[in-house]
Every structure is written in C-alpha cells, then in structure tokens.
C-alpha positions in Angstrom: -13.6 -57.2 -34.4 -15.9 -56.5 -31.3 -17.1 -53.0 -30.9 -15.8 -51.3 -27.6 -18.5 -50.2 -25.3 -18.2 -47.0 -23.5 -19.8 -46.8 -20.0 -19.7 -43.0 -20.1 -21.7 -42.9 -23.3 -24.1 -45.7 -22.1 -24.7 -43.7 -18.9 -25.4 -40.7 -20.9 -27.9 -42.4 -23.2 -29.7 -43.9 -20.1 -30.1 -40.6 -18.5 -31.5 -38.9 -21.8 -33.9 -41.9 -22.4 -34.9 -42.1 -18.7 -35.7 -38.4 -18.5 -38.8 -38.8 -20.8 -40.1 -41.9 -18.9 -41.1 -43.7 -22.2 -42.8 -47.1 -22.3 -40.8 -50.3 -23.3 -40.0 -50.1 -27.0 -40.3 -53.9 -27.3 -43.6 -54.7 -25.6 -45.1 -51.3 -25.1 -45.7 -51.7 -21.4 -44.9 -49.0 -18.8 -41.5 -49.1 -17.2 -40.9 -48.5 -13.5 -37.7 -46.5 -13.5 -37.2 -47.0 -9.7 -36.7 -50.8 -9.9 -33.3 -52.2 -9.6 -33.1 -55.7 -8.3 -35.4 -58.3 -7.0 -36.1 -57.6 -3.3 -35.6 -61.3 -2.1 -31.9 -61.1 -3.4 -31.1 -57.9 -1.5 -27.3 -57.3 -1.0 -26.0 -60.9 -1.3 -23.1 -59.7 -3.6 -19.9 -58.7 -1.8 -18.6 -56.5 -4.5 -18.2 -52.8 -3.6 -21.4 -50.9 -4.4 -23.3 -53.8 -5.8 -27.0 -53.7 -5.0 -27.5 -57.4 -5.9 -26.9 -59.6 -8.7 -30.4 -60.3 -9.9 -31.9 -57.5 -11.8 -35.7 -56.9 -11.6 -37.3 -58.2 -14.9 -39.2 -55.1 -15.3 -36.3 -52.7 -14.6 -35.2 -50.2 -17.2 -32.3 -50.9 -19.5 -31.1 -49.3 -22.8 -31.6 -51.7 -25.8 -29.6 -51.3 -28.9 -32.0 -51.4 -31.9 -29.4 -52.9 -34.1 -27.1 -54.9 -31.7 -23.5 -53.9 -31.6 -22.3 -57.3 -32.7 -24.5 -57.1 -35.8 -22.8 -53.8 -36.9 -25.1 -51.4 -34.8 -23.6 -48.2 -33.4 -23.5 -47.0 -29.8 -25.4 -43.9 -30.6 -28.5 -42.4 -29.1 -30.5 -43.0 -32.3 -29.7 -46.7 -32.2 -31.0 -47.0 -28.6 -34.4 -47.5 -27.1 -36.0 -48.1 -23.7 -36.7 -51.7 -22.7 -37.5 -53.9 -19.7 -34.6 -56.1 -18.8 -36.7 -59.1 -19.4 -37.8 -57.9 -22.9 -34.1 -57.1 -23.8 -33.0 -60.6 -22.7 -35.7 -62.1 -24.9 -34.7 -60.1 -27.8 -31.0 -60.9 -27.2 -29.0 -59.9 -30.3 -31.9 -60.0 -32.8 -32.0 -57.0 -35.0 -35.7 -57.1 -35.6 -36.9 -57.6 -32.0 -37.5 -61.4 -32.4 -40.7 -63.0 -31.1 -41.6 -60.2 -28.6 -45.1 -59.0 -29.2 -45.9 -55.3 -29.1 -49.0 -54.7 -27.1 -49.6 -51.1 -27.9 -50.8 -50.1 -31.4 -49.0 -46.8 -30.9 -45.6 -48.5 -31.3 -44.7 -49.3 -35.0 -41.5 -50.5 -36.4 -39.5 -48.0 -38.4 -39.4 -48.9 -42.1 
C-alpha cells in the first residue's frame, strides 16, 4: 500500500531544511534557494498560482533518503536537501545511485 504524503509535513520539512541553507546532500554543490523555474518558460501554465511547469534543475527540493515507496518514513530525519536535478537522477534509489559526491565533507551514514 502506498504511503500517503502530507503537504503540511513536506512544507514544514522544506522550511526547517532551507533555514540552514545547506549544500546538496547528493552532489555536495551549493543550492540557490531563490531558484524556482527556468526563466524562458515563465508563466505558461494557466493553473492558478503556477509559476511555470519546468522547475530549474538547480532549485531546492527535499529528498527522502530512503524513498517512501521503499519503506522510508516522511520524517525530518529521513529527509535531506537536494537539487531538483540530483533528486531526479537519484529517483527512488535508497543508496543515491550513480550520483557522485564532489565534497569530501559529505559521507554516507553507516
């Protein structure tokens, strides 16, 4: 059975993580927390409040360390900051997949 996602919890986690302005946990690169969508796509979407349908590849997202569909929980200790692009590359891999960590300061938990 699929785990239900709570947007309230997700938004709370985003705020807590973004407050510290950490680097991407998957690649180690800095995250620009002001990016939202690619500028060339602008406001093409007609949905109310939509800023555009194409997220900027380097924008901030919250990544589940152990994906929800692999038994992970929707808790703060199972989330980490990531670029949208890095999170898409990781997909639902629990180990981060082929993404390289560029910073020696980031180590996997054992």
